PDB file with one MODEL, atoms N, CA, C and O in Angstrom:
MODEL        1
ATOM      1  N   MET A   1       0.814  -1.206   0.000  1.00  0.00           N
ATOM      2  CA  MET A   1       0.000   0.000   0.000  1.00  0.00           C
ATOM      3  C   MET A   1       0.857   1.269   0.000  1.00  0.00           C
ATOM      4  O   MET A   1       0.502   2.262  -0.635  1.00  0.00           O
ATOM      5  N   GLU A   2       1.989   1.231   0.717  1.00  0.00           N
ATOM      6  CA  GLU A   2       2.842   2.413   0.758  1.00  0.00           C
ATOM      7  C   GLU A   2       3.453   2.717  -0.604  1.00  0.00           C
ATOM      8  O   GLU A   2       3.708   3.878  -0.926  1.00  0.00           O
ATOM      9  N   ILE A   3       3.689   1.678  -1.405  1.00  0.00           N
ATOM     10  CA  ILE A   3       4.231   1.888  -2.750  1.00  0.00           C
ATOM     11  C   ILE A   3       3.227   2.657  -3.598  1.00  0.00           C
ATOM     12  O   ILE A   3       3.596   3.572  -4.334  1.00  0.00           O
ATOM     13  N   VAL A   4       1.955   2.281  -3.491  1.00  0.00           N
ATOM     14  CA  VAL A   4       0.906   2.955  -4.264  1.00  0.00           C
ATOM     15  C   VAL A   4       0.777   4.405  -3.823  1.00  0.00           C
ATOM     16  O   VAL A   4       0.701   5.304  -4.662  1.00  0.00           O
ATOM     17  N   SER A   5       0.750   4.643  -2.511  1.00  0.00           N
ATOM     18  CA  SER A   5       0.620   6.021  -2.034  1.00  0.00           C
ATOM     19  C   SER A   5       1.856   6.836  -2.401  1.00  0.00           C
ATOM     20  O   SER A   5       1.741   8.026  -2.695  1.00  0.00           O
ATOM     21  N   GLY A   6       3.037   6.216  -2.390  1.00  0.00           N
ATOM     22  CA  GLY A   6       4.257   6.902  -2.814  1.00  0.00           C
ATOM     23  C   GLY A   6       4.200   7.281  -4.280  1.00  0.00           C
ATOM     24  O   GLY A   6       4.628   8.367  -4.669  1.00  0.00           O
ATOM     25  N   PHE A   7       3.664   6.371  -5.095  1.00  0.00           N
ATOM     26  CA  PHE A   7       3.503   6.656  -6.521  1.00  0.00           C
ATOM     27  C   PHE A   7       2.530   7.812  -6.723  1.00  0.00           C
ATOM     28  O   PHE A   7       2.789   8.709  -7.526  1.00  0.00           O
ATOM     29  N   ILE A   8       1.417   7.796  -6.003  1.00  0.00           N
ATOM     30  CA  ILE A   8       0.409   8.854  -6.135  1.00  0.00           C
ATOM     31  C   ILE A   8       1.005  10.209  -5.756  1.00  0.00           C
ATOM     32  O   ILE A   8       0.818  11.193  -6.472  1.00  0.00           O
ATOM     33  N   ILE A   9       1.716  10.260  -4.641  1.00  0.00           N
ATOM     34  CA  ILE A   9       2.310  11.521  -4.188  1.00  0.00           C
ATOM     35  C   ILE A   9       3.355  12.017  -5.185  1.00  0.00           C
ATOM     36  O   ILE A   9       3.397  13.205  -5.506  1.00  0.00           O
ATOM     37  N   THR A  10       4.199  11.104  -5.673  1.00  0.00           N
ATOM     38  CA  THR A  10       5.220  11.480  -6.656  1.00  0.00           C
ATOM     39  C   THR A  10       4.576  12.006  -7.932  1.00  0.00           C
ATOM     40  O   THR A  10       5.013  13.019  -8.480  1.00  0.00           O
ATOM     41  N   TYR A  11       3.537  11.321  -8.404  1.00  0.00           N
ATOM     42  CA  TYR A  11       2.830  11.750  -9.611  1.00  0.00           C
ATOM     43  C   TYR A  11       2.246  13.152  -9.422  1.00  0.00           C
ATOM     44  O   TYR A  11       2.404  14.016 -10.285  1.00  0.00           O
ATOM     45  N   ILE A  12       1.577  13.373  -8.302  1.00  0.00           N
ATOM     46  CA  ILE A  12       0.955  14.670  -8.026  1.00  0.00           C
ATOM     47  C   ILE A  12       2.005  15.781  -8.018  1.00  0.00           C
ATOM     48  O   ILE A  12       1.809  16.833  -8.626  1.00  0.00           O
ATOM     49  N   LEU A  13       3.106  15.542  -7.332  1.00  0.00           N
ATOM     50  CA  LEU A  13       4.158  16.556  -7.259  1.00  0.00           C
ATOM     51  C   LEU A  13       4.761  16.854  -8.629  1.00  0.00           C
ATOM     52  O   LEU A  13       4.947  18.018  -8.985  1.00  0.00           O
ATOM     53  N   LEU A  14       5.066  15.811  -9.396  1.00  0.00           N
ATOM     54  CA  LEU A  14       5.710  16.012 -10.696  1.00  0.00           C
ATOM     55  C   LEU A  14       4.804  16.705 -11.708  1.00  0.00           C
ATOM     56  O   LEU A  14       5.250  17.604 -12.420  1.00  0.00           O
ATOM     57  N   ILE A  15       3.537  16.299 -11.780  1.00  0.00           N
ATOM     58  CA  ILE A  15       2.642  16.902 -12.777  1.00  0.00           C
ATOM     59  C   ILE A  15       2.363  18.364 -12.430  1.00  0.00           C
ATOM     60  O   ILE A  15       2.222  19.201 -13.321  1.00  0.00           O
ATOM     61  N   ASN A  16       2.283  18.668 -11.133  1.00  0.00           N
ATOM     62  CA  ASN A  16       2.065  20.058 -10.728  1.00  0.00           C
ATOM     63  C   ASN A  16       3.302  20.913 -10.963  1.00  0.00           C
ATOM     64  O   ASN A  16       3.192  22.064 -11.385  1.00  0.00           O
ATOM     65  N   LEU A  17       4.464  20.363 -10.696  1.00  0.00           N
ATOM     66  CA  LEU A  17       5.703  21.084 -10.974  1.00  0.00           C
ATOM     67  C   LEU A  17       5.847  21.334 -12.474  1.00  0.00           C
ATOM     68  O   LEU A  17       6.285  22.406 -12.891  1.00  0.00           O
ATOM     69  N   TRP A  18       5.475  20.341 -13.279  1.00  0.00           N
ATOM     70  CA  TRP A  18       5.585  20.488 -14.728  1.00  0.00           C
ATOM     71  C   TRP A  18       4.659  21.594 -15.246  1.00  0.00           C
ATOM     72  O   TRP A  18       5.084  22.426 -16.047  1.00  0.00           O
ATOM     73  N   LEU A  19       3.404  21.610 -14.798  1.00  0.00           N
ATOM     74  CA  LEU A  19       2.488  22.644 -15.287  1.00  0.00           C
ATOM     75  C   LEU A  19       2.896  24.022 -14.770  1.00  0.00           C
ATOM     76  O   LEU A  19       2.767  25.012 -15.490  1.00  0.00           O
ATOM     77  N   PHE A  20       3.382  24.099 -13.541  1.00  0.00           N
ATOM     78  CA  PHE A  20       3.899  25.364 -13.013  1.00  0.00           C
ATOM     79  C   PHE A  20       5.013  25.887 -13.920  1.00  0.00           C
ATOM     80  O   PHE A  20       5.048  27.069 -14.262  1.00  0.00           O
ATOM     81  N   THR A  21       5.919  24.991 -14.303  1.00  0.00           N
ATOM     82  CA  THR A  21       7.030  25.345 -15.186  1.00  0.00           C
ATOM     83  C   THR A  21       6.529  25.775 -16.561  1.00  0.00           C
ATOM     84  O   THR A  21       7.018  26.754 -17.126  1.00  0.00           O
ATOM     85  N   LEU A  22       5.554  25.045 -17.099  1.00  0.00           N
ATOM     86  CA  LEU A  22       4.999  25.403 -18.409  1.00  0.00           C
ATOM     87  C   LEU A  22       4.364  26.789 -18.392  1.00  0.00           C
ATOM     88  O   LEU A  22       4.485  27.542 -19.358  1.00  0.00           O
ATOM     89  N   MET A  23       3.694  27.123 -17.305  1.00  0.00           N
ATOM     90  CA  MET A  23       3.079  28.455 -17.209  1.00  0.00           C
ATOM     91  C   MET A  23       4.160  29.535 -17.235  1.00  0.00           C
ATOM     92  O   MET A  23       3.999  30.564 -17.892  1.00  0.00           O
ATOM     93  N   GLY A  24       5.253  29.299 -16.526  1.00  0.00           N
ATOM     94  CA  GLY A  24       6.357  30.253 -16.535  1.00  0.00           C
ATOM     95  C   GLY A  24       7.003  30.367 -17.906  1.00  0.00           C
ATOM     96  O   GLY A  24       7.326  31.465 -18.359  1.00  0.00           O
ATOM     97  N   MET A  25       7.190  29.222 -18.568  1.00  0.00           N
ATOM     98  CA  MET A  25       7.777  29.229 -19.912  1.00  0.00           C
ATOM     99  C   MET A  25       6.882  29.971 -20.896  1.00  0.00           C
ATOM    100  O   MET A  25       7.366  30.749 -21.718  1.00  0.00           O
ATOM    101  N   ASP A  26       5.576  29.729 -20.811  1.00  0.00           N
ATOM    102  CA  ASP A  26       4.651  30.377 -21.737  1.00  0.00           C
ATOM    103  C   ASP A  26       4.615  31.886 -21.501  1.00  0.00           C
ATOM    104  O   ASP A  26       4.532  32.663 -22.451  1.00  0.00           O
ATOM    105  N   LYS A  27       4.678  32.295 -20.244  1.00  0.00           N
ATOM    106  CA  LYS A  27       4.708  33.730 -19.933  1.00  0.00           C
ATOM    107  C   LYS A  27       5.964  34.372 -20.518  1.00  0.00           C
ATOM    108  O   LYS A  27       5.908  35.451 -21.109  1.00  0.00           O
ATOM    109  N   ARG A  28       7.078  33.701 -20.345  1.00  0.00           N
ATOM    110  CA  ARG A  28       8.338  34.229 -20.880  1.00  0.00           C
ATOM    111  C   ARG A  28       8.286  34.323 -22.404  1.00  0.00           C
ATOM    112  O   ARG A  28       8.745  35.304 -22.989  1.00  0.00           O
ATOM    113  N   ARG A  29       7.729  33.305 -23.035  1.00  0.00           N
ATOM    114  CA  ARG A  29       7.625  33.305 -24.495  1.00  0.00           C
ATOM    115  C   ARG A  29       6.664  34.384 -24.983  1.00  0.00           C
ATOM    116  O   ARG A  29       6.877  34.973 -26.042  1.00  0.00           O
ATOM    117  N   SER A  30       5.616  34.643 -24.223  1.00  0.00           N
ATOM    118  CA  SER A  30       4.663  35.674 -24.646  1.00  0.00           C
ATOM    119  C   SER A  30       5.310  37.057 -24.611  1.00  0.00           C
ATOM    120  O   SER A  30       5.021  37.904 -25.457  1.00  0.00           O
ATOM    121  N   ARG A  31       6.169  37.279 -23.647  1.00  0.00           N
ATOM    122  CA  ARG A  31       6.869  38.568 -23.561  1.00  0.00           C
ATOM    123  C   ARG A  31       7.842  38.760 -24.713  1.00  0.00           C
ATOM    124  O   ARG A  31       8.050  39.874 -25.195  1.00  0.00           O
ATOM    125  N   ARG A  32       8.429  37.657 -25.143  1.00  0.00           N
ATOM    126  CA  ARG A  32       9.432  37.730 -26.214  1.00  0.00           C
ATOM    127  C   ARG A  32       8.828  37.500 -27.595  1.00  0.00           C
ATOM    128  O   ARG A  32       9.538  37.447 -28.599  1.00  0.00           O
ATOM    129  N   GLU A  33       7.507  37.364 -27.626  1.00  0.00           N
ATOM    130  CA  GLU A  33       6.766  37.137 -28.875  1.00  0.00           C
ATOM    131  C   GLU A  33       7.304  35.935 -29.645  1.00  0.00           C
ATOM    132  O   GLU A  33       7.491  35.985 -30.861  1.00  0.00           O
ATOM    133  N   LYS A  34       7.544  34.869 -28.916  1.00  0.00           N
ATOM    134  CA  LYS A  34       8.016  33.624 -29.523  1.00  0.00           C
ATOM    135  C   LYS A  34       6.880  32.618 -29.572  1.00  0.00           C
ATOM    136  O   LYS A  34       5.760  32.893 -29.142  1.00  0.00           O
ATOM    137  N   TRP A  35       7.200  31.432 -30.113  1.00  0.00           N
ATOM    138  CA  TRP A  35       6.247  30.335 -30.188  1.00  0.00           C
ATOM    139  C   TRP A  35       5.709  30.040 -28.797  1.00  0.00           C
ATOM    140  O   TRP A  35       6.468  29.953 -27.831  1.00  0.00           O
ATOM    141  N   ARG A  36       4.392  29.886 -28.704  1.00  0.00           N
ATOM    142  CA  ARG A  36       3.722  29.719 -27.418  1.00  0.00           C
ATOM    143  C   ARG A  36       3.287  28.286 -27.195  1.00  0.00           C
ATOM    144  O   ARG A  36       3.184  27.495 -28.132  1.00  0.00           O
ATOM    145  N   ILE A  37       3.038  27.971 -25.955  1.00  0.00           N
ATOM    146  CA  ILE A  37       2.492  26.673 -25.587  1.00  0.00           C
ATOM    147  C   ILE A  37       0.983  26.762 -25.774  1.00  0.00           C
ATOM    148  O   ILE A  37       0.352  27.713 -25.315  1.00  0.00           O
ATOM    149  N   LYS A  38       0.410  25.776 -26.444  1.00  0.00           N
ATOM    150  CA  LYS A  38      -1.025  25.796 -26.725  1.00  0.00           C
ATOM    151  C   LYS A  38      -1.824  25.706 -25.426  1.00  0.00           C
ATOM    152  O   LYS A  38      -1.439  25.017 -24.481  1.00  0.00           O
ATOM    153  N   GLU A  39      -2.949  26.422 -25.410  1.00  0.00           N
ATOM    154  CA  GLU A  39      -3.819  26.352 -24.238  1.00  0.00           C
ATOM    155  C   GLU A  39      -4.331  24.936 -24.025  1.00  0.00           C
ATOM    156  O   GLU A  39      -4.537  24.517 -22.886  1.00  0.00           O
ATOM    157  N   LYS A  40      -4.538  24.197 -25.104  1.00  0.00           N
ATOM    158  CA  LYS A  40      -4.973  22.800 -24.983  1.00  0.00           C
ATOM    159  C   LYS A  40      -3.963  21.981 -24.193  1.00  0.00           C
ATOM    160  O   LYS A  40      -4.338  21.112 -23.407  1.00  0.00           O
ATOM    161  N   THR A  41      -2.690  22.257 -24.403  1.00  0.00           N
ATOM    162  CA  THR A  41      -1.640  21.544 -23.674  1.00  0.00           C
ATOM    163  C   THR A  41      -1.689  21.896 -22.193  1.00  0.00           C
ATOM    164  O   THR A  41      -1.580  21.015 -21.340  1.00  0.00           O
ATOM    165  N   LEU A  42      -1.850  23.172 -21.886  1.00  0.00           N
ATOM    166  CA  LEU A  42      -1.940  23.598 -20.489  1.00  0.00           C
ATOM    167  C   LEU A  42      -3.142  22.954 -19.805  1.00  0.00           C
ATOM    168  O   LEU A  42      -3.044  22.484 -18.671  1.00  0.00           O
ATOM    169  N   TRP A  43      -4.273  22.938 -20.502  1.00  0.00           N
ATOM    170  CA  TRP A  43      -5.473  22.325 -19.939  1.00  0.00           C
ATOM    171  C   TRP A  43      -5.316  20.814 -19.785  1.00  0.00           C
ATOM    172  O   TRP A  43      -5.806  20.235 -18.815  1.00  0.00           O
ATOM    173  N   ALA A  44      -4.641  20.178 -20.730  1.00  0.00           N
ATOM    174  CA  ALA A  44      -4.439  18.726 -20.643  1.00  0.00           C
ATOM    175  C   ALA A  44      -3.680  18.376 -19.369  1.00  0.00           C
ATOM    176  O   ALA A  44      -4.070  17.457 -18.649  1.00  0.00           O
ATOM    177  N   PHE A  45      -2.605  19.097 -19.086  1.00  0.00           N
ATOM    178  CA  PHE A  45      -1.842  18.824 -17.863  1.00  0.00           C
ATOM    179  C   PHE A  45      -2.640  19.190 -16.615  1.00  0.00           C
ATOM    180  O   PHE A  45      -2.500  18.545 -15.576  1.00  0.00           O
ATOM    181  N   ALA A  46      -3.472  20.217 -16.714  1.00  0.00           N
ATOM    182  CA  ALA A  46      -4.325  20.573 -15.579  1.00  0.00           C
ATOM    183  C   ALA A  46      -5.311  19.450 -15.282  1.00  0.00           C
ATOM    184  O   ALA A  46      -5.498  19.083 -14.122  1.00  0.00           O
ATOM    185  N   PHE A  47      -5.944  18.901 -16.316  1.00  0.00           N
ATOM    186  CA  PHE A  47      -6.906  17.822 -16.116  1.00  0.00           C
ATOM    187  C   PHE A  47      -6.246  16.537 -15.644  1.00  0.00           C
ATOM    188  O   PHE A  47      -6.871  15.737 -14.948  1.00  0.00           O
ATOM    189  N   LEU A  48      -4.989  16.333 -16.016  1.00  0.00           N
ATOM    190  CA  LEU A  48      -4.268  15.126 -15.600  1.00  0.00           C
ATOM    191  C   LEU A  48      -3.773  15.210 -14.154  1.00  0.00           C
ATOM    192  O   LEU A  48      -3.120  14.288 -13.666  1.00  0.00           O
ATOM    193  N   GLY A  49      -4.082  16.305 -13.477  1.00  0.00           N
ATOM    194  CA  GLY A  49      -3.742  16.417 -12.066  1.00  0.00           C
ATOM    195  C   GLY A  49      -2.873  17.606 -11.717  1.00  0.00           C
ATOM    196  O   GLY A  49      -2.528  17.788 -10.549  1.00  0.00           O
ATOM    197  N   GLY A  50      -2.511  18.415 -12.688  1.00  0.00           N
ATOM    198  CA  GLY A  50      -1.611  19.533 -12.434  1.00  0.00           C
ATOM    199  C   GLY A  50      -2.285  20.865 -12.197  1.00  0.00           C
ATOM    200  O   GLY A  50      -1.654  21.912 -12.336  1.00  0.00           O
ATOM    201  N   SER A  51      -3.544  20.843 -11.844  1.00  0.00           N
ATOM    202  CA  SER A  51      -4.291  22.103 -11.714  1.00  0.00           C
ATOM    203  C   SER A  51      -3.732  23.017 -10.628  1.00  0.00           C
ATOM    204  O   SER A  51      -3.718  24.236 -10.802  1.00  0.00           O
ATOM    205  N   LEU A  52      -3.278  22.461  -9.527  1.00  0.00           N
ATOM    206  CA  LEU A  52      -2.720  23.297  -8.459  1.00  0.00           C
ATOM    207  C   LEU A  52      -1.453  23.998  -8.942  1.00  0.00           C
ATOM    208  O   LEU A  52      -1.269  25.188  -8.688  1.00  0.00           O
ATOM    209  N   GLY A  53      -0.587  23.275  -9.633  1.00  0.00           N
ATOM    210  CA  GLY A  53       0.618  23.884 -10.195  1.00  0.00           C
ATOM    211  C   GLY A  53       0.288  24.952 -11.219  1.00  0.00           C
ATOM    212  O   GLY A  53       0.953  25.985 -11.289  1.00  0.00           O
ATOM    213  N   GLY A  54      -0.749  24.697 -12.019  1.00  0.00           N
ATOM    214  CA  GLY A  54      -1.189  25.684 -12.998  1.00  0.00           C
ATOM    215  C   GLY A  54      -1.740  26.929 -12.338  1.00  0.00           C
ATOM    216  O   GLY A  54      -1.458  28.048 -12.767  1.00  0.00           O
ATOM    217  N   TRP A  55      -2.523  26.734 -11.299  1.00  0.00           N
ATOM    218  CA  TRP A  55      -3.112  27.857 -10.571  1.00  0.00           C
ATOM    219  C   TRP A  55      -2.023  28.691  -9.895  1.00  0.00           C
ATOM    220  O   TRP A  55      -2.044  29.920  -9.951  1.00  0.00           O
ATOM    221  N   LEU A  56      -1.073  28.003  -9.257  1.00  0.00           N
ATOM    222  CA  LEU A  56       0.038  28.721  -8.632  1.00  0.00           C
ATOM    223  C   LEU A  56       0.876  29.450  -9.681  1.00  0.00           C
ATOM    224  O   LEU A  56       1.262  30.602  -9.483  1.00  0.00           O
ATOM    225  N   GLY A  57       1.153  28.775 -10.795  1.00  0.00           N
ATOM    226  CA  GLY A  57       1.921  29.394 -11.870  1.00  0.00           C
ATOM    227  C   GLY A  57       1.209  30.595 -12.456  1.00  0.00           C
ATOM    228  O   GLY A  57       1.835  31.599 -12.795  1.00  0.00           O
ATOM    229  N   MET A  58      -0.099  30.484 -12.572  1.00  0.00           N
ATOM    230  CA  MET A  58      -0.896  31.582 -13.104  1.00  0.00           C
ATOM    231  C   MET A  58      -0.730  32.819 -12.213  1.00  0.00           C
ATOM    232  O   MET A  58      -0.600  33.934 -12.718  1.00  0.00           O
ATOM    233  N   ASN A  59      -0.733  32.625 -10.905  1.00  0.00           N
ATOM    234  CA  ASN A  59      -0.628  33.748  -9.976  1.00  0.00           C
ATOM    235  C   ASN A  59       0.806  34.238  -9.797  1.00  0.00           C
ATOM    236  O   ASN A  59       1.041  35.444  -9.725  1.00  0.00           O
ATOM    237  N   VAL A  60       1.758  33.324  -9.726  1.00  0.00           N
ATOM    238  CA  VAL A  60       3.158  33.719  -9.550  1.00  0.00           C
ATOM    239  C   VAL A  60       3.672  34.483 -10.766  1.00  0.00           C
ATOM    240  O   VAL A  60       4.323  35.519 -10.631  1.00  0.00           O
ATOM    241  N   PHE A  61       3.372  33.960 -11.953  1.00  0.00           N
ATOM    242  CA  PHE A  61       3.868  34.581 -13.180  1.00  0.00           C
ATOM    243  C   PHE A  61       2.897  35.612 -13.760  1.00  0.00           C
ATOM    244  O   PHE A  61       3.192  36.255 -14.767  1.00  0.00           O
ATOM    245  N   ARG A  62       1.734  35.763 -13.115  1.00  0.00           N
ATOM    246  CA  ARG A  62       0.678  36.657 -13.607  1.00  0.00           C
ATOM    247  C   ARG A  62       0.384  36.376 -15.073  1.00  0.00           C
ATOM    248  O   ARG A  62       0.409  37.260 -15.929  1.00  0.00           O
ATOM    249  N   HIS A  63       0.107  35.110 -15.315  1.00  0.00           N
ATOM    250  CA  HIS A  63      -0.100  34.639 -16.683  1.00  0.00           C
ATOM    251  C   HIS A  63      -1.487  34.019 -16.802  1.00  0.00           C
ATOM    252  O   HIS A  63      -1.875  33.207 -15.962  1.00  0.00           O
ATOM    253  N   LYS A  64      -2.222  34.384 -17.815  1.00  0.00           N
ATOM    254  CA  LYS A  64      -3.584  33.903 -18.079  1.00  0.00           C
ATOM    255  C   LYS A  64      -4.573  34.388 -17.021  1.00  0.00           C
ATOM    256  O   LYS A  64      -5.659  33.823 -16.895  1.00  0.00           O
ATOM    257  N   THR A  65      -4.222  35.413 -16.269  1.00  0.00           N
ATOM    258  CA  THR A  65      -5.106  35.882 -15.201  1.00  0.00           C
ATOM    259  C   THR A  65      -6.324  36.633 -15.723  1.00  0.00           C
ATOM    260  O   THR A  65      -7.297  36.809 -14.990  1.00  0.00           O
ATOM    261  N   LYS A  66      -6.289  37.074 -16.964  1.00  0.00           N
ATOM    262  CA  LYS A  66      -7.442  37.761 -17.543  1.00  0.00           C
ATOM    263  C   LYS A  66      -8.307  36.828 -18.377  1.00  0.00           C
ATOM    264  O   LYS A  66      -9.356  37.231 -18.879  1.00  0.00           O
ATOM    265  N   HIS A  67      -7.875  35.594 -18.524  1.00  0.00           N
ATOM    266  CA  HIS A  67      -8.636  34.605 -19.291  1.00  0.00           C
ATOM    267  C   HIS A  67      -9.627  33.925 -18.348  1.00  0.00           C
ATOM    268  O   HIS A  67      -9.237  33.169 -17.458  1.00  0.00           O
ATOM    269  N   ARG A  68     -10.894  34.202 -18.555  1.00  0.00           N
ATOM    270  CA  ARG A  68     -11.939  33.699 -17.667  1.00  0.00           C
ATOM    271  C   ARG A  68     -11.898  32.178 -17.462  1.00  0.00           C
ATOM    272  O   ARG A  68     -12.042  31.725 -16.327  1.00  0.00           O
ATOM    273  N   PRO A  69     -11.707  31.374 -18.518  1.00  0.00           N
ATOM    274  CA  PRO A  69     -11.658  29.921 -18.290  1.00  0.00           C
ATOM    275  C   PRO A  69     -10.538  29.510 -17.329  1.00  0.00           C
ATOM    276  O   PRO A  69     -10.718  28.597 -16.522  1.00  0.00           O
ATOM    277  N   PHE A  70      -9.400  30.170 -17.411  1.00  0.00           N
ATOM    278  CA  PHE A  70      -8.304  29.856 -16.495  1.00  0.00           C
ATOM    279  C   PHE A  70      -8.586  30.422 -15.109  1.00  0.00           C
ATOM    280  O   PHE A  70      -8.339  29.763 -14.099  1.00  0.00           O
ATOM    281  N   LYS A  71      -9.101  31.641 -15.066  1.00  0.00           N
ATOM    282  CA  LYS A  71      -9.356  32.324 -13.798  1.00  0.00           C
ATOM    283  C   LYS A  71     -10.368  31.565 -12.937  1.00  0.00           C
ATOM    284  O   LYS A  71     -10.246  31.533 -11.712  1.00  0.00           O
ATOM    285  N   ILE A  72     -11.351  30.964 -13.571  1.00  0.00           N
ATOM    286  CA  ILE A  72     -12.383  30.219 -12.841  1.00  0.00           C
ATOM    287  C   ILE A  72     -12.099  28.721 -12.859  1.00  0.00           C
ATOM    288  O   ILE A  72     -12.251  28.039 -11.846  1.00  0.00           O
ATOM    289  N   GLY A  73     -11.688  28.222 -14.009  1.00  0.00           N
ATOM    290  CA  GLY A  73     -11.527  26.785 -14.189  1.00  0.00           C
ATOM    291  C   GLY A  73     -10.434  26.152 -13.353  1.00  0.00           C
ATOM    292  O   GLY A  73     -10.639  25.082 -12.780  1.00  0.00           O
ATOM    293  N   LEU A  74      -9.274  26.791 -13.271  1.00  0.00           N
ATOM    294  CA  LEU A  74      -8.176  26.188 -12.511  1.00  0.00           C
ATOM    295  C   LEU A  74      -8.481  26.080 -11.015  1.00  0.00           C
ATOM    296  O   LEU A  74      -8.196  25.034 -10.430  1.00  0.00           O
ATOM    297  N   PRO A  75      -9.044  27.103 -10.365  1.00  0.00           N
ATOM    298  CA  PRO A  75      -9.387  26.929  -8.950  1.00  0.00           C
ATOM    299  C   PRO A  75     -10.438  25.834  -8.718  1.00  0.00           C
ATOM    300  O   PRO A  75     -10.331  25.061  -7.766  1.00  0.00           O
ATOM    301  N   VAL A  76     -11.439  25.772  -9.580  1.00  0.00           N
ATOM    302  CA  VAL A  76     -12.474  24.734  -9.438  1.00  0.00           C
ATOM    303  C   VAL A  76     -11.858  23.353  -9.634  1.00  0.00           C
ATOM    304  O   VAL A  76     -12.125  22.432  -8.861  1.00  0.00           O
ATOM    305  N   LEU A  77     -11.044  23.215 -10.657  1.00  0.00           N
ATOM    306  CA  LEU A  77     -10.387  21.943 -10.933  1.00  0.00           C
ATOM    307  C   LEU A  77      -9.436  21.563  -9.795  1.00  0.00           C
ATOM    308  O   LEU A  77      -9.312  20.385  -9.461  1.00  0.00           O
ATOM    309  N   THR A  78      -8.774  22.542  -9.208  1.00  0.00           N
ATOM    310  CA  THR A  78      -7.883  22.285  -8.074  1.00  0.00           C
ATOM    311  C   THR A  78      -8.662  21.726  -6.893  1.00  0.00           C
ATOM    312  O   THR A  78      -8.218  20.773  -6.253  1.00  0.00           O
ATOM    313  N   ILE A  79      -9.801  22.299  -6.603  1.00  0.00           N
ATOM    314  CA  ILE A  79     -10.628  21.801  -5.494  1.00  0.00           C
ATOM    315  C   ILE A  79     -11.059  20.362  -5.759  1.00  0.00           C
ATOM    316  O   ILE A  79     -11.007  19.519  -4.863  1.00  0.00           O
ATOM    317  N   LEU A  80     -11.482  20.084  -6.980  1.00  0.00           N
ATOM    318  CA  LEU A  80     -11.876  18.714  -7.330  1.00  0.00           C
ATOM    319  C   LEU A  80     -10.701  17.746  -7.210  1.00  0.00           C
ATOM    320  O   LEU A  80     -10.858  16.623  -6.730  1.00  0.00           O
ATOM    321  N   HIS A  81      -9.528  18.188  -7.649  1.00  0.00           N
ATOM    322  CA  HIS A  81      -8.347  17.331  -7.537  1.00  0.00           C
ATOM    323  C   HIS A  81      -7.958  17.097  -6.080  1.00  0.00           C
ATOM    324  O   HIS A  81      -7.579  15.983  -5.718  1.00  0.00           O
ATOM    325  N   LEU A  82      -8.044  18.120  -5.244  1.00  0.00           N
ATOM    326  CA  LEU A  82      -7.721  17.946  -3.828  1.00  0.00           C
ATOM    327  C   LEU A  82      -8.642  16.917  -3.180  1.00  0.00           C
ATOM    328  O   LEU A  82      -8.198  16.105  -2.368  1.00  0.00           O
ATOM    329  N   ILE A  83      -9.908  16.951  -3.535  1.00  0.00           N
ATOM    330  CA  ILE A  83     -10.860  15.959  -3.017  1.00  0.00           C
ATOM    331  C   ILE A  83     -10.483  14.570  -3.509  1.00  0.00           C
ATOM    332  O   ILE A  83     -10.468  13.618  -2.729  1.00  0.00           O
ATOM    333  N   ALA A  84     -10.178  14.444  -4.800  1.00  0.00           N
ATOM    334  CA  ALA A  84      -9.811  13.142  -5.372  1.00  0.00           C
ATOM    335  C   ALA A  84      -8.515  12.618  -4.764  1.00  0.00           C
ATOM    336  O   ALA A  84      -8.422  11.437  -4.429  1.00  0.00           O
ATOM    337  N   TRP A  85      -7.508  13.490  -4.618  1.00  0.00           N
ATOM    338  CA  TRP A  85      -6.232  13.053  -4.041  1.00  0.00           C
ATOM    339  C   TRP A  85      -6.420  12.617  -2.596  1.00  0.00           C
ATOM    340  O   TRP A  85      -5.855  11.611  -2.165  1.00  0.00           O
ATOM    341  N   GLY A  86      -7.210  13.371  -1.852  1.00  0.00           N
ATOM    342  CA  GLY A  86      -7.490  12.995  -0.466  1.00  0.00           C
ATOM    343  C   GLY A  86      -8.149  11.635  -0.382  1.00  0.00           C
ATOM    344  O   GLY A  86      -7.795  10.818   0.469  1.00  0.00           O
ATOM    345  N   TYR A  87      -9.103  11.389  -1.258  1.00  0.00           N
ATOM    346  CA  TYR A  87      -9.777  10.091  -1.287  1.00  0.00           C
ATOM    347  C   TYR A  87      -8.796   8.974  -1.624  1.00  0.00           C
ATOM    348  O   TYR A  87      -8.754   7.951  -0.942  1.00  0.00           O
ATOM    349  N   LEU A  88      -8.004   9.173  -2.682  1.00  0.00           N
ATOM    350  CA  LEU A  88      -7.046   8.138  -3.098  1.00  0.00           C
ATOM    351  C   LEU A  88      -6.016   7.845  -2.015  1.00  0.00           C
ATOM    352  O   LEU A  88      -5.729   6.683  -1.726  1.00  0.00           O
ATOM    353  N   LEU A  89      -5.467   8.878  -1.426  1.00  0.00           N
ATOM    354  CA  LEU A  89      -4.468   8.666  -0.380  1.00  0.00           C
ATOM    355  C   LEU A  89      -5.086   8.019   0.847  1.00  0.00           C
ATOM    356  O   LEU A  89      -4.441   7.218   1.523  1.00  0.00           O
ATOM    357  N   ASN A  90      -6.328   8.363   1.135  1.00  0.00           N
ATOM    358  CA  ASN A  90      -7.033   7.737   2.252  1.00  0.00           C
ATOM    359  C   ASN A  90      -7.249   6.249   1.985  1.00  0.00           C
ATOM    360  O   ASN A  90      -7.131   5.435   2.901  1.00  0.00           O
ATOM    361  N   GLN A  91      -7.559   5.891   0.764  1.00  0.00           N
ATOM    362  CA  GLN A  91      -7.800   4.492   0.400  1.00  0.00           C
ATOM    363  C   GLN A  91      -6.520   3.664   0.441  1.00  0.00           C
ATOM    364  O   GLN A  91      -6.543   2.512   0.872  1.00  0.00           O
ATOM    365  N   PHE A  92      -5.416   4.234   0.001  1.00  0.00           N
ATOM    366  CA  PHE A  92      -4.186   3.462  -0.122  1.00  0.00           C
ATOM    367  C   PHE A  92      -3.208   3.660   1.031  1.00  0.00           C
ATOM    368  O   PHE A  92      -2.269   2.877   1.175  1.00  0.00           O
ATOM    369  N   TYR A  93      -3.402   4.662   1.835  1.00  0.00           N
ATOM    370  CA  TYR A  93      -2.441   4.942   2.900  1.00  0.00           C
ATOM    371  C   TYR A  93      -2.953   4.528   4.270  1.00  0.00           C
ATOM    372  O   TYR A  93      -2.177   4.054   5.100  1.00  0.00           O
ATOM    373  N   LEU A  94      -4.229   4.697   4.515  1.00  0.00           N
ATOM    374  CA  LEU A  94      -4.767   4.384   5.849  1.00  0.00           C
ATOM    375  C   LEU A  94      -5.279   2.995   5.972  1.00  0.00           C
ATOM    376  O   LEU A  94      -5.757   2.605   7.037  1.00  0.00           O
TER     377      LEU A  94
ENDMDL
END
């Protein structure tokens, strides 16, 4: 059971770190008017569990803060993910 919970925690940390990084990269690219990361890609990683990293990245880098789907969607998705992660960790850890 500890192996499963370790995998879940590692997955959560890595996917959130990755989306946080992508938000920073996209912000930097937008300032330099370079090739951008598609919003579909950002949303894909958010749905796969990286919503908290995306939300933090959005606020830290002040990126996508005027886009209503990101402004509302990422916090809602984060709450749903926190509930799901809590349930999964409760099932496999306790």
